[in-house]
C-alpha positions, 0 to 999 in steps of 0.5 A: 498736695505738698511735694513729698520728699524722698525721706517722707513716709508719703501719703498716710491714712487714718485708721479708727479703732473701736473699743467696746470694753469700758474704760475706768478713768482716774476720776472714777467715771467710766467710758462705756466705749470709745474710738481712737484715731491712729496712723502707723508708719513702717512695718511691724516685724515678726516678733513685734519688737520694733514698735515706737509709740509717739505721744502728742502735745496739746494741740497736735494729733495722731498725724505725726509724719507724712502727708495726710490723705484727707488733708493734702496740705497738712504735713505731720507735726513731727515729720522732721523726726519720723521717716526713712533715714530720719532719727526715728527711721521707719525703715527700722521701726514701726511707728504709731501715732494715736490721738488722745481721748478727749481730743478733737481729731478723731478719737472720742471727745466732747464733740463726739456723739454720746451713746447714752444721749445721741447728742454730742458729749459737750460738757458731760465728757469726763475729765481725763488724765495722762494715766487714762491716755496711757491705759487707752493706748495700752489697749491699742497695743494689745489690739496690735499684738505689741507686748512691749514698745521699743520706745515711747516718746513725746515732746511737752505733754507727749513727754509726760505721757512717755514718762507715765508709761514707765510707771503705769505699764513699766514692763511694756516700754524699753525706752522712754524719750521725753523732750522739753517735758516736766515731772509736773507743772509749776504754779506759773504754768497752772496759772497760764492754763487757768487764765486760758480756760477762763477766757474760754469759759467766760466767752458768751458763746461757750454756753457752759460747754454745750455750744454744739447745741446752740450752733456756736463756737467760743471763738473769741475765748479760744483765740485768746487762750491760744495767744496766751499759750503761744507766747509761752512757747517762744523764747524772748530772744526768738520773739525779739528776732522775729518781731522786735518792736516793728510797727504794723504800719509805719507812718512817715512821722512814726506817730502812734495810732493812740488806740487799741487796734493792731499797732505792732507786728507781734500783735498781728501775729498773735491775733492771726495764730489765735483766730486760725486756732479757733477755726480748727480746735475744740474749746472743750478739748482745750479745757480737758487737755490743759486740766490733764496737764495740771493734774500730772504729777507722778510723785503725788502719791509718794509724798513728792518723792519723784525717785520713789515714784519712778522706782518701778520704771524698768526702761532706759531714759533719754531726756532732752531740754532746751536752754531757752525753754521757760515753759518747761525749763531745763531745771525740770528735766534735771529733776527727772535726771536726779531721780533716775540717777538716784534709782540707778536707772539708765539715763542720758540727758542732753541740754540743747542751747537752741534759741527757739524756746519751748517750740524747739522740740518741733524744729530742726536742730542738728545737735538735737536731731543727732542725739535722737538719731544716735539714741535710736540707732542704739535701740535698733542695735540692742534689738538686733534690728536690720540697720543700714550702714552708718558712718561712725567715728572711733574716739581717740583721746588727745593729750589735752583730754579732747577727742579726735575723730578716727575711723571705726569699722562697723561690721554688719552681720545677719544677727546684728551689729558688731563694733570693732574698736581698737583699745590701743587708741585709748590714751595711756593715762586713761588705761592707768585710770582703768587699772585703778577702777575695780570691775562691776563698780559704779563710776562717775566720769566728770568731763567725760569727753566722747565717752571713751573711758566709760565705753572701755570700762563698760566693755572690759570691766562691766562697770556701771558708769555715768558721764558728765559733759558740757560740749554738744559734740562730745555728748553726741559722741557719747550717745553714739557709743551708748554711754550714759551721759548727763549734759551739765556744766561742772562749775555748777556742782554735782547737785544731781548726785547723792552722797556716796552714789559712786565708787569712783569719780574721775576728773581727767585733764579737766581740773586745770580748766575749772574755776572752782578747783576746791569745790569740785574736789570736795564734790568728788569725795562727797559723791564717790568713795574715791576720786581720780584726777589727772592734770598737766604738770606745770613743774615740767622743766621746759616750762621753766626754761620758757619762762626764763626766756620770757615766754609762756610755755607751750608743750605737748600737755599744754599746747595752747598759746597764752591768748587762747588757752582754756587753762585757768589754774596750772600747778605742780605736783607739790602744789596739788599735794598741798591742796589735798592736805588743805582739803583733808584728802588722803592720796592713795596713789600717784603716777606720772608720765612723759608723755606716755612713759611712766616717770619714777624719779625726779617726777616733779621736773621730768613728768608732763602729766600727773595722775592722783587717786585720793579719798577723804581723810576721815 
């Protein structure tokens, strides 16, 4: 038995739930009865509000965490995510892992005995869809007395299931957490699946799917299918680091074998993975699940409009993707984000630059796990669940628009958590920006940092806000504050957001670090009625004095040396106002500071920081 960590759920047992009520499938076929294999971790609270459903990927199962009682050497496939003190904390949440219908790990599938024939289902087992799995899982929830999940989450195919839950049973899920997922497969992905299926179907041992009766296993085809799949799960960089062009057996002369045996380490690895897979996975299950992947498309009945397809969702969303995942790349997650933003559905999106490709969702990455942990802590707070004391950081904006960490007091009370944040710590210019923003309006905060402005506006002015931020650390801080944030490089534009989606777009002390200044200003007045920017004033008189002395200026608003500055464009008040005229932007308000005191005369010389509010001059 594997050594059990103190943060593990320990030894876990599988339960089998039998359902006699017929299940009508999307195909029109009916399962007259079926079993679901289930594991649970933690305890269900009195009002059944703390349940989290984990949906598994292609080759995984209900064994999510801990050590299997039946197979002591097997650790749960998401053990680093689920357990005491882990992102999905089983001291707080009641976590359910369920094996999908059609799988080969205990739930009814092709290898199960058909009640009509008394023989294995084999090729006769009906094709199932992601929606079918959701309906079966909903019946399981009914059996457990769970009316609404605190969260439904999953990675890859599991993320598709989580998304499907929000439209299939919209009133039964409060939060959707989809990691390394997609709204539908690309043609390339369908192609990979088809090649894998053909490898299985053309294996002589397949016997049309009824290989159980022939006492054979299409090991060769299943092995090739796994090899194809495994290549897509890893990034090119990850494979290069693991294997490169290392030879399996190098000779003194470094000569090739000039044959088709195993020559390179990567070949050996893939063959090993394929052969191992063929020993424990069912070929018919592989066909079923890859076809369910192919069929998943929430927008199929809405003319391809994903926003319309997701319009019934009442859940809040956390989406996570990985930069090196070319199977389900970040662009596919951003499609979901764009649709949710269009629907004004609460969504947070993190894009993790992890090197491991698609498999990154299964691995330890501190940035990824921090986002997940903060998100689930916020779920716990929203449900007034009992939570241990965690260390948080209050956020204070520095003069450069970056965040410094200070202490925040978290008061644990019997009725939940109360956060005490000193509003005096918010930067002076941000308070002025807050004055310019009417209550209950929609705000887009570009380069939102740690989310302090949006947090302030949400608590004091009941705004509906979304932040855009690139920094991993600051995204984590936003999530910790329960501020909606989309991780994106502003240089790529604001294509996620429709025209006039917001009342105000804010770009605070970021303009000077943008490459495409004109473009971002145009984008601001495209997506919002009013734009607000702040930037350091290069016309401040000590800057000129420094230049006269042959030195680049270093001041409070511009504290960087010439060689390490993030600033690309520096301007004076007049420079910015000239640019506004060029872009047909009408300036509504201007306020200047030095450093926190408002400057009302000789502002061009005496101010260190300028704030402008503007709109498109029609």
